[in-house]
Structures are given as structure tokens and as C-alpha cells.
C-alpha positions in Angstrom: 46.3 89.3 -66.1 46.9 86.2 -64.1 44.1 83.9 -63.1 43.9 81.5 -60.1 43.7 77.9 -61.4 44.4 75.4 -58.6 44.8 76.0 -54.9 47.6 73.8 -53.5 46.8 74.0 -49.7 46.4 70.4 -48.4 47.1 68.9 -51.8 49.3 65.7 -51.6 52.8 66.2 -53.2 52.2 63.5 -55.9 48.9 65.2 -57.0 50.6 68.6 -57.2 53.4 67.2 -59.3 51.0 65.4 -61.6 49.0 68.6 -62.2 52.3 70.5 -63.0 53.3 67.8 -65.5 49.8 67.8 -67.0 49.9 71.6 -67.6 53.5 71.3 -69.0 52.4 68.5 -71.4 49.7 70.7 -72.8 51.9 73.8 -73.1 49.8 75.8 -70.6 51.9 78.5 -69.1 51.5 78.9 -65.3 53.4 80.0 -62.3 53.3 78.8 -58.7 52.9 80.8 -55.4 53.9 79.3 -52.1 52.4 79.7 -48.6 55.4 81.7 -47.4 57.2 81.5 -44.1 54.1 81.9 -41.9 51.7 80.1 -44.2 49.5 83.2 -44.7 49.8 83.4 -48.5 47.8 81.2 -51.0 49.8 78.3 -52.3 48.4 77.9 -55.8 49.0 77.5 -59.5 48.1 80.6 -61.6 47.7 80.9 -65.3 49.7 83.5 -67.2 47.1 83.8 -69.9 43.4 83.9 -69.1 42.3 82.4 -72.4 43.8 79.1 -71.4 41.7 78.8 -68.3 38.8 76.7 -69.8 41.3 74.1 -71.2 43.4 73.9 -68.1 40.3 73.6 -65.8 38.9 70.8 -68.0 42.3 68.9 -67.9 42.5 69.2 -64.1 38.9 68.1 -63.6 39.5 65.0 -65.8 42.7 64.2 -64.0 41.0 64.5 -60.6 38.1 62.3 -61.5 40.6 59.6 -62.8 42.6 60.0 -59.6 39.4 59.6 -57.5 38.6 56.3 -59.3 42.2 55.1 -58.8 42.4 55.9 -55.1 39.0 54.3 -54.4 40.2 51.1 -56.1 43.3 51.2 -53.9 41.1 51.6 -50.8 39.0 48.6 -51.8 42.2 46.5 -51.8 42.8 47.2 -48.1 41.9 44.3 -45.8 39.4 44.7 -43.0 39.9 43.3 -39.6 37.3 40.6 -40.3 39.2 39.5 -43.4 42.5 39.4 -41.5 40.8 37.3 -38.7 39.3 34.8 -41.2 42.6 34.4 -43.0 44.7 33.9 -39.8 42.7 33.6 -36.6 45.6 32.4 -34.5 47.9 35.2 -35.6 45.2 37.7 -35.1 44.4 36.5 -31.6 48.1 36.5 -30.7 48.5 40.2 -31.8 45.3 41.1 -29.9 46.6 39.4 -26.8 49.9 41.2 -27.1 48.1 44.6 -27.4 46.0 43.8 -24.3 49.2 42.9 -22.3 51.0 46.1 -23.3 47.9 48.2 -22.5 47.6 46.4 -19.1 51.2 47.0 -18.2 51.1 50.6 -19.3 47.9 51.5 -17.5 47.9 49.4 -14.3 49.9 52.0 -12.4 47.3 54.7 -13.2 44.4 52.7 -11.9 46.0 51.0 -8.8 45.5 53.7 -6.1 
């Protein structure tokens, strides 16, 4: 009997591919279902053999915790507006002024009755 292992709805393509590779590397047999034409089915990975569920679930949980750490580290590398301003206040001010001018030109016809 097949057993649901991993739901794929709203999963990024790179994560889905990594999970497929992980299961292949550990010789865990699975098959994939897709959402279908109207997206009413369950896109998921299913195990062919129930006795492999514990191993597969443990592998996926470890992978997801490592992925979480990696993605959080990438988010910390993203610069904040304050850091961009401190690094280049003139360039930041120029872009802010350009945005204000574009907004003014775009919206002045709506507010000039």
C-alpha cells in the first residue's frame, strides 16, 4: 500500500528536486502525483513501500532543517535600507528623488480636479 510522504503544493522547484534526489540517493522507491489540469488533486511524493516511511521522513526532516539554516543565512546577507543609505547617501537620495518625481507625475492628474 502506498503512503503519503511529502506534499508538494507551494513547494519551490529547487526543494522538490532536492527531495527527489535525496530519496533516489538512499534507494527509497517513490512515485509522484501532480495537481492535474484544475489543481484539485494532491501534488505529492508517495512511498511504494510503507516500511521505508520512517527512514524517508527522517531524511526529509534533516534536509529541511539544513535548508532552513541555509536560507536564513542568505536572508541575513540582504542589505537593509539603512545599510544602503550609510554606504551611499548621495545615490540613495538620488533614487528616492527619482521615485518621488515618477510618483508625482503619475498621480498629479488624479488629484488635480
